[in-house]
C-alpha positions in Angstrom: -114.1 -8.1 -33.6 -117.3 -7.1 -35.4 -118.8 -5.9 -32.0 -115.6 -3.9 -31.3 -115.9 -2.3 -34.8 -119.5 -1.4 -34.2 -118.5 0.3 -30.9 -115.8 2.2 -32.8 -118.3 3.3 -35.4 -120.9 4.4 -32.9 -118.4 6.3 -30.8 -117.1 8.2 -33.8 -120.6 9.0 -35.2 -121.7 10.2 -31.8 -118.9 12.8 -31.9 -119.2 13.6 -35.6 -122.0 12.3 -37.7 -120.2 13.2 -41.0 -116.8 11.7 -40.1 -116.8 8.7 -42.4 -118.3 10.8 -45.3 -115.2 13.1 -45.0 -112.9 10.1 -44.6 -114.2 8.7 -47.9 -113.0 11.9 -49.8 -109.4 10.7 -49.7 -106.3 10.9 -47.6 -103.6 13.5 -47.1 -101.5 12.2 -44.2 -98.7 14.3 -42.8 -96.6 11.2 -41.8 -95.3 8.1 -43.5 -94.5 5.7 -40.7 -92.3 2.6 -40.9 -93.1 0.5 -37.9 -92.9 -3.0 -36.5 -95.6 -5.5 -37.2 -95.9 -6.3 -33.4 -99.6 -6.3 -32.3 -98.8 -4.1 -29.3 -97.5 -1.1 -31.1 -100.1 0.2 -33.6 -98.8 3.5 -34.8 -102.0 5.5 -34.9 -103.1 4.2 -31.5 -99.9 4.8 -29.6 -99.6 8.3 -31.1 -103.3 9.0 -30.4 -103.7 10.1 -34.0 -107.0 10.1 -36.0 -107.6 8.0 -39.1 -106.0 9.6 -42.2 -103.1 11.2 -40.4 -100.5 8.4 -41.0 -99.7 6.3 -44.0 -98.1 3.2 -42.5 -95.8 0.4 -43.6 -95.2 -2.4 -41.1 -92.7 -5.3 -41.0 -90.8 -7.2 -38.4 -88.4 -4.9 -36.6 -89.3 -1.9 -38.8 -86.6 -2.6 -41.4 -85.8 -0.4 -44.4 -84.2 -2.3 -47.2 -84.2 -1.5 -50.9 -85.0 -5.1 -51.8 -88.4 -5.0 -50.1 -90.9 -4.3 -52.9 -93.7 -3.5 -50.5 -91.7 -0.9 -48.7 -90.4 0.5 -52.0 -93.9 1.0 -53.3 -95.2 2.4 -50.0 -92.3 4.9 -49.8 -92.8 6.0 -53.4 -96.5 6.4 -53.0 -96.1 8.4 -49.7 -93.5 10.7 -51.2 -94.8 11.1 -54.8 -98.5 11.0 -54.4 -99.4 11.7 -50.8 -96.7 14.3 -50.4 -96.1 13.4 -46.8 -94.2 16.0 -44.7 -92.4 13.7 -42.4 -91.2 10.1 -42.3 -91.1 8.3 -38.9 -89.2 5.1 -38.2 -90.8 3.7 -35.1 -89.3 0.8 -33.2 -90.2 -0.4 -29.7 -88.9 -2.1 -26.7 -89.4 -5.9 -26.2 -89.1 -6.4 -30.0 -89.2 -10.0 -30.9 -87.3 -9.4 -34.2 -84.5 -7.7 -32.3 -84.5 -10.5 -29.7 -84.4 -13.2 -32.5 -81.5 -11.4 -34.2 -79.5 -11.2 -31.0 -80.3 -14.7 -29.8 -79.2 -16.4 -33.1 -82.7 -17.6 -34.1 -82.1 -19.8 -37.1 -85.6 -20.9 -38.0 -85.8 -21.5 -41.8 -88.8 -19.3 -42.4 -87.4 -16.4 -40.5 -83.7 -16.7 -41.3 -83.7 -14.4 -44.3 -85.5 -11.6 -42.5 -83.5 -12.0 -39.3 -80.3 -11.7 -41.3 -81.5 -8.2 -42.4 -82.1 -7.2 -38.8 -78.6 -8.5 -37.8 -76.9 -6.4 -40.4 -77.9 -3.2 -38.5 -76.9 -4.4 -35.0 -73.6 -4.6 -33.3 -72.0 -8.0 -33.7 -71.6 -8.6 -30.0 -74.8 -8.9 -27.9 -73.6 -7.0 -24.8 -76.1 -4.1 -25.0 -79.5 -4.0 -23.3 -82.5 -4.9 -25.3 -83.6 -1.3 -25.3 -80.2 -0.1 -26.6 -80.5 -2.7 -29.5 -83.9 -1.3 -30.3 -82.4 2.3 -30.4 -79.5 1.1 -32.6 -81.9 -0.6 -34.9 -83.9 2.7 -35.3 -80.8 4.7 -36.0 -79.6 2.1 -38.6 -83.0 2.2 -40.3 -82.8 6.0 -40.5 -79.5 5.7 -42.3 -80.9 3.0 -44.5 -83.8 5.2 -45.5 -81.5 8.2 -46.2 -79.5 6.1 -48.7 -82.6 4.4 -50.1 -83.0 5.1 -53.9 -86.6 6.1 -53.6 -86.0 8.5 -50.8 -83.0 9.9 -52.5 -85.0 10.6 -55.7 -88.3 11.8 -54.1 -87.6 12.6 -50.5 -85.6 15.8 -50.6 -86.5 18.1 -47.7 -88.6 15.5 -46.0 -87.7 15.2 -42.3 -86.9 11.7 -41.0 -87.7 11.1 -37.3 -86.8 8.1 -35.2 -89.1 7.1 -32.3 -88.9 4.4 -29.7 -92.2 3.2 -28.2 -91.7 1.9 -24.7 -94.0 -1.1 -24.4 -93.6 -1.1 -20.6 -94.8 2.5 -20.1 -96.6 3.5 -23.2 -94.3 6.4 -23.8 -93.0 7.4 -27.2 -89.4 8.7 -27.2 -87.8 10.7 -30.0 -84.4 9.1 -30.9 -82.7 11.6 -33.2 
């Protein structure tokens, strides 16, 4: 990992010797992104966005719940202090959280979180995995719009749903 980081640093500095000096000055991202924790779907990488353009909160299956203290704090900070212009809820195909919710995974350590995912999905598992991912994104958009922090500080902030297709690398706008 350290060698990869050095390659990253060298490549950036070759293009712009003052890049990290400017990065140190602070952040003013345009986007707040709520995304899945899946290692294959890093928001900045799949959107080909530079450092500093996205303030990101990640959890399994990109859930928006008002009982998630980490999400609440991130959302508040993004809206109140960073003054983001857009909020993106980014799900993806081949999501393990969606699969676990649809397959009835009952592991003790995951049960509480999977129950949150299940709440936003149709009760019968007769849709394609891709359609469940779409439904989850749409549900999380609704959850966000009724979230107390968004309702208090998010007036006029656009909410966008995106589905990342792991099998093609394409990012599809949902709403």
